[in-house]
C-alpha positions in Angstrom: 1.3 20.6 9.4 -0.9 23.6 9.9 -4.6 23.3 10.2 -5.2 25.2 6.9 -2.7 23.1 5.0 -4.3 19.9 6.3 -7.7 21.0 5.3 -6.4 22.0 1.8 -4.8 18.6 1.3 -7.8 16.7 2.7 -10.2 18.5 0.3 -7.9 17.8 -2.6 -7.7 14.1 -1.7 -11.4 13.7 -1.4 -12.1 15.6 -4.7 -9.6 13.5 -6.6 -10.2 10.2 -5.0 -14.0 10.2 -4.9 -16.1 7.8 -2.8 -14.7 4.3 -2.1 -17.7 2.1 -1.3 -17.2 -0.4 1.4 -18.9 -3.5 0.2 -18.2 -5.6 3.3 -21.0 -6.6 5.5 -19.8 -4.5 8.4 -23.1 -3.4 9.8 -22.7 -3.4 13.6 -19.2 -5.0 13.4 -17.4 -2.1 14.9 -19.7 -2.3 18.0 -19.5 -6.0 18.4 -16.2 -7.4 19.9 -17.0 -10.9 18.7 -17.5 -9.7 15.1 -14.2 -7.7 15.2 -12.4 -10.9 16.5 -13.9 -13.0 13.8 -13.0 -10.5 11.0 -9.5 -10.4 12.4 -9.3 -14.2 12.2 -10.6 -14.2 8.6 -8.0 -11.5 7.6 -5.2 -13.4 9.2 -6.3 -16.6 7.6 -6.4 -15.3 4.0 -3.0 -13.6 4.4 -1.5 -16.9 5.8 -3.0 -18.9 3.0 -1.6 -16.4 0.4 1.9 -17.3 1.7 1.3 -21.0 1.0 -0.6 -21.1 -2.3 -1.7 -19.1 -5.3 -4.5 -16.8 -4.4 -6.7 -18.0 -7.2 -6.6 -21.4 -5.6 -7.9 -20.2 -2.2 -11.5 -20.8 -1.6 -13.9 -19.5 1.0 -13.9 -23.0 2.4 -10.1 -22.9 2.8 -10.4 -19.6 4.6 -13.1 -20.9 6.9 -11.1 -24.0 7.8 -8.0 -21.9 8.5 -9.9 -19.5 10.7 -11.7 -22.4 12.4 -15.2 -21.0 11.5 -17.9 -22.3 9.2 -18.5 -21.0 5.6 -21.7 -19.3 6.6 -19.7 -17.2 9.1 -17.3 -16.1 6.3 -20.2 -15.0 4.1 -21.8 -13.2 7.1 -18.9 -10.8 7.1 -17.7 -10.7 3.5 -19.7 -11.1 0.3 -16.8 -12.8 -1.6 -13.1 -13.6 -1.5 -12.2 -10.3 -3.2 -14.1 -8.4 -0.5 -12.1 -10.2 2.2 -8.8 -9.7 0.4 -9.4 -6.0 0.1 -10.0 -5.7 3.8 -7.1 -8.0 4.7 -4.6 -6.2 2.5 -5.4 -2.8 3.9 -3.4 -3.9 7.0 -0.4 -4.9 4.8 -0.3 -1.3 3.5 0.5 0.1 6.9 4.1 -1.1 7.0 4.7 0.0 3.4 3.3 3.5 4.0 5.1 4.0 7.3 8.4 3.0 5.6 7.7 5.5 2.8 6.9 8.2 5.4 10.3 7.6 7.1 12.2 8.0 3.8 13.0 11.7 4.2 12.4 13.7 1.1 13.2 17.4 0.7 12.5 19.9 -2.0 16.2 20.0 -3.1 16.7 16.4 -4.4 20.4 17.1 -5.0 21.1 17.2 -1.2 19.6 13.8 -0.6 22.1 11.0 0.3 23.5 8.8 -2.4 22.7 5.6 -0.7 19.2 4.4 -0.4 17.9 4.9 3.2 17.2 1.9 5.3 13.5 2.8 5.3 13.3 2.3 1.5 14.9 -1.1 2.0 12.3 -1.7 4.6 9.6 -0.7 2.2 10.6 -3.4 -0.3 11.0 -5.9 2.6 7.4 -5.2 3.7 6.1 -5.8 0.2 8.2 -8.9 -0.1 6.7 -10.2 3.1 3.3 -10.3 1.4 4.6 -10.8 -2.1 1.8 -13.2 -3.1 -0.9 -10.7 -2.1 0.8 -7.7 -3.9 1.3 -9.9 -7.0 -2.4 -10.7 -7.0 -3.7 -7.2 -6.2 -1.3 -5.3 -8.5 -1.4 -7.8 -11.4 -3.1 -7.4 -14.7 -6.3 -8.8 -13.3 -5.8 -7.2 -9.9 -7.8 -4.7 -7.9 -7.9 -1.1 -9.1 -9.4 -0.2 -5.7 -6.4 -1.7 -3.9 -3.9 0.1 -6.2 -5.7 3.4 -5.9 -5.9 3.2 -2.2 -2.2 2.4 -1.8 -1.1 5.1 -4.2 -3.2 7.7 -2.3 -1.8 6.6 1.1 1.8 6.8 -0.2 1.2 10.2 -1.8 -0.4 11.5 1.4 2.6 10.4 3.4 5.1 12.0 1.1 3.1 15.2 0.6 2.8 15.8 4.3 6.6 15.3 4.7 7.4 17.6 1.8 5.1 20.2 3.1 6.7 20.0 6.6 10.1 20.5 5.0 9.2 23.3 2.7 9.7 27.0 3.5 6.4 28.7 4.3 7.5 31.8 2.3 8.3 29.8 -0.9 6.0 26.9 -0.9 4.1 25.8 -3.9 1.7 23.2 -2.4 0.3 22.2 -5.8 3.8 21.4 -7.0 4.5 19.3 -3.9 1.3 17.4 -4.4 2.2 16.7 -8.0 5.6 15.4 -6.9 4.1 13.3 -4.1 1.7 11.6 -6.6 4.4 11.2 -9.2 6.7 9.4 -6.8 3.9 7.2 -5.4 2.7 6.2 -8.9 6.2 5.5 -10.1 7.0 3.4 -7.0 3.8 1.5 -7.3 4.6 0.6 -11.0 8.1 -0.6 -10.0 6.7 -2.7 -7.1 4.0 -4.2 -9.3 6.4 -5.4 -11.8 9.0 -6.5 -9.3 6.5 -8.8 -7.4 5.5 -10.3 -10.8 9.2 -11.3 -11.4 9.7 -8.9 -14.4 13.1 -7.8 -13.0 14.4 -11.3 -12.5 16.4 -13.6 -14.9 20.0 -14.0 -15.8 20.7 -10.3 -15.6 18.1 -9.5 -13.0 18.3 -7.4 -9.9 18.4 -8.4 -6.3 16.1 -6.5 -3.9 19.0 -4.5 -2.7 20.0 -3.5 -6.2 16.4 -2.6 -7.1 16.2 -0.4 -4.0 19.4 1.5 -5.0 18.1 2.1 -8.5 14.7 3.2 -7.2 16.4 5.7 -4.8 18.5 7.1 -7.6 15.4 7.7 -9.6 13.7 9.4 -6.7 16.7 11.7 -6.4 16.6 12.4 -10.1 19.9 10.7 -10.7 18.8 7.6 -12.6 
């Protein structure tokens, strides 16, 4: 991506996104190796616990016990469980975003392959790996901050890819940006309902079937 295009996109993102306050008690943490290690332990602990029990049942005491620290240490780094969850789940986005970035999109959707690319399958697999977290964060009582952050990261990945594929002489960057946000918003809606089990049941879809349907919709063939 050219420098000018990157600047244009960055400005648009910052204008639309607005400030995202960091409520964690991170003062000095980036400079203190011990603090970084402790925060990593706490993030790992809450993600591990989310695989074992409902997130609403996880207490700060549970997290402290799993991380082998005391409760005071947890509160030294995070003001509450939601704060810790937001920090921990940021890392779960990386695999999802990279899988989306690897799903090659081009301006002419009719030339995309019929079969869902392996990277889209990988995207759903990444979500499934942390299904409890995504069910909590994208649920009706979830985190708007988490949803907005994931949508923005997905849109940025797809916009950069579309921009790189587009012809410089016939490139409508605004249209590409709209398409990137349209796709990321739609995908997020599908993922949110999938992790809540809304596509299951007697006539439900397997993950592989859902991936194929999602890809068909991305191609405009649904």
